[in-house]
N, C-alpha and C positions, 0 to 999 in steps of 0.2 A: 503493501499500501504506500502510495506516496504521500507525503505531508509537506505543509511549506513551513518556512522560518522567516520572519520579517526581522529585518535589523534596523533601526531608526539611528542614524548618526549624526553627529554634529559636523560642521564644517572642518573642524580641528582634527576629528578622528578620519575623515575621509582623505584628508592630505596625508596623515600618517598612514592610512592602508595604501595610498599611491606610492608613498616612499618605501614601505616593505616592497611592494612589487616589483617596483622600478629596481631595487637593490638586490631583490632575492635575499632578503635578511629573514634566513628561517627562524632564528631565535625570536626575533621581533614578531614575527608572524604567529608564531605559537603564544607568545604574550599578549598578542591582540586579541586571538581567538579564546584564550582564557577569560580576559577581561570581559570583552562583550558577547560572549555565548554563554556565560557562566549561568548553568541551570537551566537554560532554553531548549538544549537538545534532550535533556532528561524529562522535562516538561512534556515535550512532544512524544516521547516513546513510553509515558504513561498515561498520556491520552488527554492531557491538559491543553 
């Protein structure tokens, strides 16, 4: 079953994400995911 996850970001976080993508910064990418997706994936899996 497919589920959607919506992430709302401030301009500063979008710029941070663009920097991470341009630099291929793996450590920063993991930190970004942990900060912005904390609990959201679990909620999806638990049906919330």
